[in-house]
DRENZALUM-940406 format. One record per atom (N, C-alpha, C, O, CB): x, y, z. Coordinates in steps of 0.05 Angstrom, whole numbers, plus 32768, in hexadecimal, padded with zeros to 4 digits. Glycine has a CB too. Layout:
% DRENZALUM-940406
XYZ ...
This chain:
% DRENZALUM-940406
86E2871A870F 86F3872B8721 86EE872D8740 86FF87328750 86F287468717 86D4872A8745 86CB87268763 86D4870C876B 86DD870A8782 86AC87278768 86D386FA875F 86E086DC8768 86FF86E0876D 870B86D5877F 86DD86C3874D 870A86F1875B 872786F78761 87308701877B 874386F88789 87328709874F 871E87158782 8720872587A0 871F870C87B3 8730870987C5 8702873E87A7 870B86FC87AF 870786E787C9 871F86D587C7 872886CC87DC 86E886D487C7 872B86CF87AE 874186BE87AF 875C86C587BB 876D86B687C4 874586B78796 875B86E287B9 877486ED87C7 877086EF87E6 878386F387F5 877C870A87BB 875C86ED87EE 875486ED880B 875286D28819 875486D28831 873A86F9880E 874D86BB880A 874386A88813 8757869A8825 8750868A8836 8739869A87FF 877086A08822 878286938837 877E869D8854 878986908866 879F86998830 877086AF8859 876786B88874 874C86B0887C 874586B48893 876786D48875 873E86A5886B 8724869A8871 871E867E8879 872E866C8873 8717869E885D 870886798887 8702865C888F 86FA864E8877 86F7865D8863 86EB865988A5 86F686328873 86EE86258860 86CE86298858 86BC86258869 86F6860B8866 86C886318840 86AF8638883A 86AE8658883B 869986638833 869B862B884D 86C086638843 86BC86808844 86BA8690882A 86AB86A38829 86D3868B8853 86C986888814 86C5869587FA 86AB869887EE 86A486AC87E2 86D3868887E8 869D868087F2 867F868387EA 8672869787F9 866486A987EF 866F866987EE 867686948813 866486A78821 866E86C6881C 865F86D9881D 866486A08841 868886C78817 869186E18813 868386EF87F9 867C870787F9 86AF86E08810 868186DC87E3 867086E687CB 865686F187D5 864E870887D1 866B86CF87B6 864986DE87E3 862B86E787EB 862B870187FB 861A871287F5 861D86D087FE 863E8707880F 863E871E881D 864687358808 863B874B880C 8650871C8836 8656873387F6 8663874987E7 8649875487D7 8646876C87D4 867E873E87D2 8636874287CF 8620874987BF 860F875C87CF 8604876F87C3 860F873087B7 860C875987E8 85FC876F87FD 860E87828808 860387908819 85EE87618817 862887878805 863A87988810 863987B38805 863487B787EE 8653878D880D 863D87C68815 863987E38809 865787E987FC 866B87DD8802 863087FC8822 8655880087EA 866E880587DA 8685880787ED 869987FB87E6 866C881F87CB 868488158803 869788178816 86A487FA881D 86BD87F6881C 868A8825882D 869587E98823 869E87D1882E 86AC87C28815 86C287B78817 868587C1883C 869D87C487FD 86AC87B587E5 86C887C187E0 86DB87B287DA 869A87B887C7 86CB87DA87E4 86E387E787DE 86F987E087F1 871187DF87EA 86DF880287DE 86EF87DD8809 870587DA8820 870C87B98819 872487B28818 86F987E18844 86FA87AA8816 86FF87898810 8710878987F7 8723877987F6 86E18776880A 870C879787E4 8717879087C9 873187A087C3 873A879987AD 8702879587B4 873D87B187CE 875087C487CD 876F87B087C7 877F87B487B5 874E87D787EB 8770879C87DC 878A878C87D8 878A878487BF 87A1878387B7 878E877687EA 8776877A87AC 877A876F8795 87718784877C 876A877B8766 876C87548797 877287998782 876B87AD8769 878687B5875F 879B87B5876D 875887CA8773 878687BC8748 87A087C48739 879E87E0873B 878887EB8740 87A287BB8719 87B587F0873A 87B5880B8741 87A3881F8730 879C88358739 87D288138741 879B88178718 878A88258708 876F881D8712 875F88308712 878F882086EA 87678806871A 874B88008727 874B880E8740 8736881A8745 874487E1872D 875E88118750 875C881D8768 875788398765 874D88448778 877288188778 875E8847874F 875A8862874D 873A88668744 872C887A874A 8770886C8738 873188528736 8717884F872F 8705884E874C 86F4885F8751 87158834871C 870A883B875C 86FE88368774 86FF88538786 86EA885C8791 870E881D8782 8716885E8788 871888758796 8706888E8788 86FA88A08795 8737887B8797 8707888D876F 86F688A48764 86D4889E876A 86C588B08772 86FC88A58740 86CB88858765 86B2887D876F 86AB8882878C 8695888C8792 86B08862876A 86BA887D879B 86B9888387BC 86B888A287BF 86A888AC87D0 86D5887687CF 86C788B287B0 86C688D087B7 86B788DF87A7 86B688F787AA 86DF88DC87B6 86A988D38796 869888E38782 867E88D4877C 867588D08765 86A888E88766 867288CC8791 865B88BC878F 864288C88781 863688BA8771 865388B487A9 863B88E08786 862588ED8778 862C88F1875C 861B88EB874A 861F89098785 864588FB8756 864C88FE8737 864C88E4872A 864588E48713 8668890B8732 865488CB8736 865488B38728 863C88AA8722 863C889B870F 866088A08734 862788AF872C 860B88A78723 860788B28707 85FA88A586F7 85F488B38737 861088C68702 860788D086E8 862188CF86CF 862188DB86B9 85FD88F186EE 863388C086D7 864A88BA86C6 864B88A486BA 8645889086C8 866088BC86D2 865388A0869F 865688868692 867488788698 8683888586A6 8651888B8674 867A8862868E 869588588694 86A788698684 86BD886F868D 8698883A868D 86A08871866D 86AF8881865B 86B6889C8667 86CC88A68663 86A088848642 86A288A98677 86A288C48685 86B888BF869E 86CA88D086A3 868088CD8691 86B788AA86AB 86C988A786C2 86E288A386B7 86F588B286BE 86C2889086D5 86E7888F86A4 8704888B8697 870F88A6868B 872788AA868B 87028874867E 870088B88682 870B88CF8678 871688E08690 872B88ED868E 86F688DD8667 870788E086A7 871188F086B9 872B88E686C7 873B88F586D1 86FE88F486C9 872B88CC86C5 874288BE86D4 875888BA86BF 876E88B186C6 873888A186E2 875588BE86A8 876788BA8694 876F889D8694 878688978699 877D88CC8696 875E888D868E 875C886F868A 874C88658677 874588748665 87548862869E 8744884B8676 8733883F8664 8719883A866E 871688368686 873D8827865B 8707883A865F 86E78833866A 86EA88158672 86DC880D8685 86CA88378650 86FB88038664 86FB87E8866D 870987E68686 870287D38694 870787D7865B 871C87F7868F 872587F686AD 871187FA86C2 870E87EE86D7 873A880A86B3 8700881386B6 86EB881986CB 86D5880386D3 86CE87FF86EA 86DC882F86C2 86CC87F586BD 86BD87DE86BA 86CA87C786CC 86BC87BD86DD 86BB87D6869E 86E787BF86C6 86F187AC86D2 86F187B486F3 86E987A58704 870E87A686C4 86F987CB86F9 86F787D28717 86DB87CF8723 86D887C48739 870087F1871C 86C787D88714 86AB87D78722 86A587BA8727 869787B3873A 869287E5870F 86B087A78713 86AC878A8716 86BB8780872D 86B08770873D 86B4877C86FD 86D38788872F 86E3877F8745 86D7878A8762 86DD877F8777 8701878B8740 86C8879C8760 86BB87A58778 86A48793877F 869A87958795 86B287C08774 869D8781876D 8685876C876F 866A87718765 86558765876B 868187658789 866E87878754 865387928744 865087868729 86658784871B 865387B28740 863A877E871E 863A87738705 863F878486EF 8643877C86D8 862387678702 863F879F86F7 864587B586E2 864287CF86F0 863A87D38707 863287B486C8 864987E386DD 864587FF86E9 8627880586EE 862188148701 8650881686D6 861387F986DC 85F7880386E6 85EE87F98702 85DE8805870F 85E187FA86D3 85FA87E0870B 85F487D68724 860187E88737 85F387EF874B 85FB87B98727 861887F28736 862488068749 8613881B874A 860988218760 863F88108742 860E882A8734 85FE88438732 85E68842873D 85DE88568747 85F9884A8719 85D6882A873E 85C08823874D 85C488258767 85B488318775 85B6880C8747 85D988188771 85DB88198791 85E28836879A 85D9883E87AF 85F38803879D 85F488478787 85FA885E8793 85E188718793 85E0888287A5 8612886A8784 85CD88708781 85B5887D877D 85A388788796 8598888B87A1 85A988738763 85A0885D879E 8591885787B5 859D886187D1 858E886787E4 858D883B87B6 85B8886387D2 85C5886E87E8 85C2888787E6 85BA889087FC 85DF886887EC 85C5889987D3 85C188B487D0 85A688BE87DD 85A588D187EC 85C388BA87B4 859088AF87D4 857688B587D4 856F88B687F8 855D88C48802 8564889D87C1 858088A68807 857D88A18822 858888B98834 858288BD884C 858B88868828 859888CA8826 85A288DF8834 859188F98831 85898902881C 85BC88E3882B 858C8904884B 857A891B884D 85808933883A 856E8940882F 857A89248869 859B89378838 85A589508829 85C28949881F 85D2893B882C 85A5896B883D 85C989548807 85E3894F8801 85FB89548813 861089488810 85E6895C87EB 85F789688829 860989708839 860F8959884D 8622895B885D 860089888844 85FF8944884B 86068928885D 86178919884D 861C89038857 85ED89158864 8622891E8836 86368909882C 864F8907883C 865C891B8844 863D890F880E 865688EF8842 866988EA8855 868888F5884D 869988FE885C 866888CA8859 868788F28830 86A288FA882A 86A7891B8823 86BA89228815 86AB88E98812 8696892B882F 869B8946882B 86B48955883B 86BA89508852 868289528833 86C18965882A 86D7896D8834 86D989878843 86C689978842 86E7896D8821 86EE898C8851 86EF89A18863 86ED89BE884E 86E489D48856 870D899E8877 86F789BB8839 86F689D28828 86DA89D8881D 86D689EF8816 870989CE8811 86C489C5881B 86AC89C68814 869C89D5882B 868989E38825 86A389AC880E 86A589D08846 869589DE885D 869889FD8860 86878A0C8868 869E89D18878 86B28A028857 86B98A22885A 86C38A258877 86CA8A118884 869C8A388855 86C48A408880 86CA8A478897 86B18A5588AC 86B58A6388C0 86E08A598890 86998A4D88A1 86848A5A88B1 86828A4588CA 867D8A2D88C5 86668A5E889F 86858A4D88E1 86808A3988FA 86638A2E88F9 86608A1788FF 86848A498918 864E8A3B88F2 86328A3488F5 86318A1B88DE 86288A0488E2 861C8A5088EE 863B8A2288C9 863A8A0C88B3 864A89F188BD 863F89DB88BB 86498A188896 866089F488C7 866F89DE88CF 866089D188E5 866089B888E5 868A89E588D8 865389E188F9 864689D18912 862D89C38902 862789AB8906 863B89E88930 862089D288F3 860889C488EB 860D89A788D7 85FE899488D7 85F689DA88D9 862489AA88C8 862F899288B8 8632898088C9 8626896B88C6 8647899688AA 8643898288DE 864C896C88F1 8636895E88FC 8632894688F9 865C89778909 86238971890B 860D89658917 85FB89568904 85F3893F8908 85FE89798924 85F6896488EE 85E4895788D9 85F1893788D0 85E3892388CF 85E2896E88BC 860A893888CB 8617892088C3 8618890D88DA 861388F588D5 8633892688B9 861E891288F1 861D88FC8909 85FF88F1890F 85F988DA8916 8629890C8927 85EB8909890C 85D288FD890C 85C988E788F5 85BC88D388FA 85C28914890C 85D188EF88DE 85CB88DC88C7 85DC88BE88CE 85D088A988CB 85D788EB88A6 85F488BE88D6 860388A688E1 85F8889888F1 85F7888088F0 861888AB88EC 85EC88A88907 85DA8895891D 85C2888B8911 85B78877891A 85D088A68937 85B8889888FC 859F888D88F2 85A9887388DD 859A885F88DA 858C88A788E2 85C0887488D0 85C5885E88BF 85D2884688D0 85D6883088C6 85D7886788A7 85D9884C88EB 85E0883688FE 85CA88258904 85CE880E890C 85EB88408917 85B1882F8900 8599881C8905 859B880488F6 859887EE8900 857D882888FE 85A3880988DC 85A587F688C2 85BB87E688C7 85B887CD88C7 85A8880488A6 85D687F288CC 85EF87E088CC 85F687D288E3 860487BE88E2 860787ED88C5 85EC87DE88FB 85F387D18913 85DB87BE891B 85C687C68924 85FA87E6892A 85E287A38914 85CD878F8918 85CC87868936 85DF87848945 85D387768905 85B18782893C 85AC877E895B 85B587648961 85B987608979 858E87818965 85BB874E8951 85C387338958 85E28737895C 85EF8729896C 85BA871C8941 85EF874B894C 860C8749894E 8612875B8967 862587558975 861B87548933 86028772896C 8608877B8987 86048769899E 8614876889B1 85F88791898C 85EF8759899F 85EA874689B8 8600873589BB 8609872E89D1 85D1873589B6 860A872D89A5 86248718899F 863D872389AE 864C871789BE 862C8714897C 863E873C89A7 8659874A89B1 8652874D89CE 8665874789DD 8661876A89A3 863D875389D9 8638875889F8 863A873F8A07 864387408A1E 861D876489FE 8632872689FC 8633870D8A02 865487078A06 865E87008A1C 862586FB89EB 8661870B89F2 8682870989F4 868A871A8A09 869787108A1B 8693871289D8 868287338A09 869387438A20 8688873C8A3A 8697873E8A4D 869287638A1E 867287348A3F 8668872D8A56 867587158A63 867687138A7B 864E872A8A53 867F87038A53 868E86EA8A5B 86AD86EF8A5E 86BB86DD8A67 868986D38A46 86B687068A57 86D1870F8A58 86E087108A6F 86D8871F8A80 86D387258A51 86F687028A75 870387098A8E 871787238A8B 8721872E8A9E 871486EE8A97 871C872A8A71 872B87448A6C 8723874B8A4F 872087398A3E 874D87428A6F 872087638A4B 871C87708A30 8735877C8A27 8740878C8A36 870687848A2F 873F87778A0F 875487828A00 874A879189E8 8743878489D4 8768876E89F9 874A87AB89E8 874387BE89D3 875787CC89C5 876687DC89D1 873387D189DD 875987C689AA 877087CD8996 876687E58987 875287E38979 877787B58982 877487FB8988 876D88118973 87868821896F 879788248981 87558825897B 8787882B8955 87A0883E894E 8797885C8949 878088658945 87AD88338931 87AD886A894C 87A988888946 879388938959 879588908972 87A1888D8926 877C88A0894E 876988AD895B 875588988967 8744889F8977 875C88C18948 8757887E8960 8748886B896D 875688608988 874B8853899A 874288558959 876E88678988 877E885D89A1 876C886789BD 8765885989D0 87A1886C89A1 8768888489B9 875E889089D4 8741888689DD 8738888889F4 875F88B089D2 8733887C89C6 8719887489C4 8719885689D2 8705884E89DF 8710887489A5 8730884989CF 8738882D89DB 873A883289F7 872E88248A07 8753881F89CF 874988468A00 8750884F8A19 873A88578A2A 873888528A42 876288658A17 872688658A1D 870D886D8A2A 86FE88568A2E 86F588538A45 86FD88818A1B 86F888438A1C 86EC88298A1F 86F288188A39 86E488108A4B 86F3881A8A08 870D88158A35 871E88058A4B 871A88128A67 871588038A7A 873E88058A45 871C882D8A6A 8718883C8A81 86FC88368A8B 86F7882E8AA2 871C885A8A7B 86E9883A8A78 86CA88358A87 86C988178A8D 86BA88108AA0 86AE883E8A71 86D488078A81 86CE87EB8A87 86DF87E68AA2 86D487D58AB0 86D687D68A6D 86F487F08AAB 870187EC8ABF 86EE87F98ADA 86ED87EE8AF0 871D87F98AB9 86E3880E8AD3 86D1881B8AE3 86B9880C8AF0 86AE88118B05 86C788308AD4 86B487F68ADC 869D87E18AE2 86A987CC8AEF 869C87B78AF2 868D87D78AC9 86C587CE8AF8 86D687B68AFF 86D5879F8AE9 86CF87888AF0 86CC87AB8B1B 86D987A38AD7 86DE87918ABD 86FA87988AB6 870087AE8AAC 86C887978AA3 870B87868AB9 8726878A8AAE 872787908A90 871987858A80 873687728AB4 873987A38A8A 873B87AB8A6B 875487B88A66 875D87C78A77 872487BF8A60 875F87B58A53 877B87C48A46 877387CF8A2D 876187C48A20 879687B08A3F 877F87E58A24 877F87F38A0D 879B87EA89FB 87B187E68A07 877C88138A16 879987E889E6 87B287E389D3 87B387F389BC 87A487EF89A8 87B587C689C9 87C6880789BE 87C7881A89A8 87E58819899B 87EB882A898A 87BF883889B2 87F7880689A4 881188048996 881187FC897C 880287EC8972 882087F589A3 882688088970 883088038953 884787F1894D 885887EE895F 8837881C8946 884987E68938 886287D98932 886A87C58946 885987B78950 887887ED892F 888287C4894C 889187AF895C 888287B0897A 887C879D8987 88B687B5895E 887D87C98981 887387CE899C 885787BC89A2 885087B789B9 886D87EE899E 884887B38988 883187A0898B 8839878A8994 8826877B899C 8822879A8975 885087818996 8855876589A1 8853876189C1 884C874C89CC 8872875E8997 8859877589CB 8854877689E9 8834877189EF 882D87618A00 885E879589F6 8824877C89E2 8807877B89E5 87FC875C89DC 87EC874D89E7 87F9879389D3 8809875889C5 87FE873D89B9 8808872889CC 87F8871689CF 88098736899B 881F872789DA 882A871089EB 8818870F8A05 881586FA8A12 884A871489F4 880C87268A0D 87FE872B8A27 87E1871E8A21 87D487168A34 87FD874D8A30 87D8871D8A08 87BB870F8A05 87BE86F48A11 87D286E68A10 87B2870B89E5 87A786EF8A1B 87A386D28A2D 878986CB8A2B 877786DA8A23 87A986D38A4E 878686AF8A33 876E86A28A37 875A86B08A47 876086B68A5E 8772868A8A41 874186B68A3F 872B86C78A50 872986E58A43 871A86F68A4B 873386C98A72 873D86E78A30 873A87038A26 872087068A12 871686F28A09 8756870B8A18 8718871A8A0B 8708872289F3 8713873A89EA 8717874D89F8 86EB872689F7 8719873789CF 8726874B89C0 8714875E89B0 8701875589A2 8739873E89AF 871A877789B2 870C878D89A0 8721879B8990 873687A48999 86FB87A489B1 8718879B8973 872C87AB8965 871587BF8956 86FF87B8894D 874287988950 872287DA8957 871687F1894A 872687F48932 873E87F68933 8716880A895B 871887F58918 872687F788FF 8713880488EE 86FB87FE88EF 872F87DC88F4 871D881688DE 870A882588CA 871A882888B3 8733882988B3 86FF884288D4 870788298899 871288308881 8726881E8874 871F8814885F 871E88498884 873F8819887F 875288048876 875D87F9888E 8762880488A3 8767880E8864 876287E18888 876A87CF88A2 878C87D788A4 879887E18891 876487A8889B 879587D188BA 87B187D388C0 87C087B888C7 87B287A588CD 87B487E588D5 87D587B888C6 87E6879E88D2 87E2879A88EE 87E2878388F6 880587A288D0 87DE87AF88FE 87DB87AF8919 87C087A08921 87BD878E8932 87DC87CB8923 87AB87AB8910 878F87A08914 878E8784890F 878387758920 877B87AC8903 879B877A88F6 879A875D88EC 87AA874B88FB 87A5873388FB 87A4875B88D2 87BE8757890A 87CF87428919 87C5873F8934 87CA872A8940 87EE874B891B 87B587538941 87A887538955 878E873D8954 8789872D8967 87A1876E8959 877F873F893E 8768872A8937 877B87108935 877486FC8942 875587328917 8790870F8926 879C86F58922 87A586E9893C 87A486D1893F 87B486F7890E 87AF86F9894F 87BA86EC896A 879F86E48976 879F86CD897F 87CE87018980 878A86EF8978 877086E78982 876B86CB897A 876786B9898B 875A86F98977 876C86C78960 876586AF8953 87758698895A 876E8680895C 876586B28938 879086A3895D 87A8868B8964 87A086838983 87A4866C8989 87CF86988962 879886928994 8793869089AE 8773868589B4 876B867F89CA 879A86AC89BB 87638685899B 8749867E899C 8739869189B1 8729868789C2 8747866189A3 873E86AA89AE 872C86BE89BF 871A86C989AD 872086CC8995 873D86D789CC 870486CF89B5 86EB86DB89A2 86F586FA899F 8704870489B0 86C886D889B3 86EE8707898B 86F687208982 86DD87338977 86C9872A896B 870D871A896B 86E18749897C 86CC875C8970 86D68771895D 86EA877E8963 86BE876B8985 86C987758949 86D7878A8939 86C287A28936 86AB879F892C 86E2877D891C 86CB87BA893E 86BC87D38937 86C987DF8922 86E187E58920 86BA87E6894E 86B587E3890E 86BF87EE88F4 86A887FB88E3 869187FB88EB 86CC87D888E3 86B1880588CC 869D881188BA 869B87FD88A3 868787EF889F 86A6883088B1 86B187FB8894 86AF87EC887C 86C487D48879 86CB87CC8863 86B387FF8867 86CC87C98890 86E287B58890 86D8879B8896 86E787888898 86F987BB88A4 86BC8798889A 86B0877F88A3 86B4876A888C 86BA87528891 8691878488A8 86B187748876 86B38762885A 86D0875B8857 86D887448855 86A98773883E 86DF876E8858 86FD876C8854 870B87578869 871F874A8862 870B878A8856 870087568884 870F874D8897 86FF8731889D 8707872288AF 8712876488AF 86EA8729888F 86D987148894 86E786FB8899 86FA86F4888A 86C88711887F 86DE86ED88B0 86EE86D588B9 870286D988CA 870E86C588D2 86F986C888A5 870786EF88D2 872286F888E4 8715870288FF 872487098911 8736871388D4 86FA87028903 86EE870A891D 86DA86FD8923 86D186EE8911 86E78722891F 86CE86FE893A 86B786F08944 869A86FF893A 868786F38931 86BA86EF8965 869C8718893F 868387278939 868E87478934 86A187538940 866B87248955 868087508920 8685876C8916 866E877F891E 86568778891E 8688876C88F7 867687958925 865F87AC892D 866987C2891B 867C87D0891F 865E87B8894F 865887C38906 865C87D688EE 864C87EF88F0 863387EE88F3 865487C988D2 865B880488EF 864A882088EC 865E883488DF 8675883788E6 863F882E890B 8651884188CC 8664885588BF 8666886C88D0 8655887488E0 865B885D88A4 867D887788CA 8689889288D6 868D88A488BE 868D889C88A6 86A9888E88E5 868F88BC88C4 868F88D288AC 86AD88DB88AD 86BA88DD88C2 867888ED88AF 86B688E28892 86CE88EF8890 86E688D8888B 86E388C18886 86D088FF88AB 86FD88E4888E 871688D2888C 872E88E38893 872F88FB8892 871A88C5886F 874388D2889A 875A88E188A1 875988EC88BC 874F88E088CE 875E88F68890 8765890488BE 8765891488D7 8748892388DB 8744892F88F0 877D892888D6 8736892188C8 871C892C88CC 8702891C88D1 86EA892488D1 8717893988B7 870C890188D6 86F388F088D7 86E688F988F3 86F289078903 86F988CE88D7 86CA88EF88F4 86BC88F2890A 86B988DB891C 86B788C58912 86A588FB8903 86BA88DE8933 86BE88C98947 86A588BC8956 86A488A78961 86D188D4895A 869188CF8954 867988CB8969 866B88B08960 865C88A78971 866188E48968 866E88A6894F 865E888A8947 866F88788957 866388698966 865E88808925 868A88778955 869988628967 869388658983 868E8850898F 86B888658965 8691887A8990 8688887E89AA 8670887689B1 866D886E89C8 8689889489B1 86598878899D 863D886E89A3 8642884F89A4 8639884489B7 86258879898C 864E88418991 865188278993 8660881D89AC 8659880789B5 865D881E897C 8674882A89B8 8681882189D2 8671882589EB 8671881689FE 8699883089D6 8660883F89E9 8651884389FC 8637882C89FE 862D88238A13 864A886089F8 8630882789E7 861B881589E8 862087FA89F3 860F87ED8A00 8610881289CF 863C87F089ED 864687D989F8 864587DC8A19 863B87CB8A27 866387D589EC 865187F58A21 865487FA8A3F 863687F78A4B 863287E88A5E 8661881A8A44 862588048A3F 860688018A49 85FD87E58A4C 85F387DB8A60 85F2880F8A34 860287DA8A36 85FA87BF8A34 860487AD8A49 85F5879E8A55 860187B68A1B 862187AE8A4E 862E879F8A64 862487A48A80 862087938A90 864B87A68A64 862087C28A84 861387C78A9C 85F887BB8A9F 85F087B48AB5 861287E38A9F 85E987B98A8C 85CE87AE8A8E 85CF878F8A94 85BC87848AA0 85BD87B48A74 85E487838A8B 85E887678A90 85E8875E8AB2 85DE874A8ABC 860487618A82 85F687748AC0 85FA876E8ADB 85F6878C8AE8 860A879B8AEB 8618875F8AE1 85DE87948AED 85D887AC8AF7 85E287B48B10 85ED87CA8B15 85BE87AE8AF8 85DE879E8B25 85EA87A08B3D 860387A28B3E 860A87B38B4F 85E487918B4B 861787958B32 863187978B31 863C87B58B24 865087C18B2D 863A877E8B22 862E87BC8B11 863387D98B03 862A87ED8B16 863A87FF8B19 862387DD8AE7 861587EC8B22 860F88018B3A 862288028B50 862B88178B58 85F487FB8B47 862B87EA8B5C 863B87E88B70 865887F38B67 866687FF8B77 863A87CD8B7A 866187EF8B50 867A87FA8B49 867688178B48 868788258B52 868687EE8B2F 866388218B3C 866088408B39 865E884D8B56 866988628B5D 864488478B27 864F883B8B66 865188478B84 866B884B8B92 8670885D8BA1 864288368B95 867A88358B8B 869688318B97 86A888488B89 86B888558B95 86A388118B91 86A3884B8B72 86B488618B63 86AE887E8B6E 86C0888F8B71 86AE88618B44 869588818B72 8691889C8B7F 869A889F8B9F 86A088B58BA9 867488A38B7B 869988888BAD 86A4888A8BC3 86C4888F8BC3 86CE889E8BD4 869C88768BD0 86D188838BB3 86EF88868BB0 86F588A18BA6 870A88AC8BAF 86FC88718B9C 86E488AF8B94 86EA88CC8B8C 86E588DE8BA4 86F488F08BA9 86D688D68B73 86CF88D88BB2 86CD88E78BC9 86E588EA8BDE 86EC88FF8BE9 86B888DD8BD4 86EF88D08BE2 870788CC8BF7 871C88DE8BE6 872988ED8BF5 871288A88BFC 872188DF8BCE 873988E98BC2 8734890A8BC3 8746891B8BC6 873C88DB8BA2 871A890F8BC0 8714892C8BC3 871A893A8BE2 872589508BE6 86F4892F8BBA 8711892B8BF2 871489308C11 873289308C18 873A89408C2A 870489198C22 8744891D8C0A 875E891E8C11 876C89368C04 877D89438C11 876989048C09 8766893C8BEA 877289548BDF 876B896B8BED 877B897E8BEB 876B89588BC3 8753896E8BFD 874F89868C0B 875789858C26 874E89948C36 8734898D8C09 876889748C2D 877889718C45 876789668C5B 876E896A8C72 8784898A8C4C 875189588C57 874389498C69 875089328C73 8768892D8C6E 872B89428C5E 873D89228C82 874C89098C8F 873388F58C8E 871C88FD8C8F 875A890E8CB1 873988DD8C8C 872588C88C91 871988C78CA8 870888B68CAD 872D88B08C8E 
């Protein structure tokens, strides 16, 4: 089954990628496996994958028959779904879940915890968010590889312009990053368009650009088309993600993977900002004199604006 997942995606991969894909899948997390395998799962297998994702603590203690009973399906379907995710069987998956749960300080740090679980006590909500973000920052020490970060900095350092694409809540984060780059006198543009409107941004991409795509949980046509356009123009690309590094393997130059918490309208965005800020500080460190000069000039311009606003003259 795992080979079938690779086969469905092989059209987008470089030669030799399927074998590498299988090797990477063996070391991938459950989140990455689900994201990579969803396109090839049957509806019943997808329900099993969703259950495993949302009930990790419970799944550790359940048999295939128990899971099948809860989902009103067969235990054979459960086993097929687990194997489609790249595991040898349910025991291998449960072993991984046990290891992952042991690394969590408390059950309250479970990333999938719902709003209903938190209740309406402000102190509980604040503590949960702070504890979750602290745990995610700690996890990032494992998932954000230094070599990948250094490679991303090299690409950005040589860019004539940075194009950063993100949808929904990620669009303002792209605008934030582009604005900070422009303050450093580095040309940058943020792209948050959907559907046909994306064509204007795609046709504007040019030689010398470095493309950044922010994409989490599930890929989007816009993210994939932006990466596709970058490959057509032979532009380097950086993927900022949590679980899509495996699913989009071969479609980007380097990925910076760091988990974020929650989903939908209630996801937490601090981890994304941390990655973007780290890139900004890294770029400033590459040319400190230029960064300091840009900051000084920005301060002078702001002072002139303030003076003019107060009715002063030059």
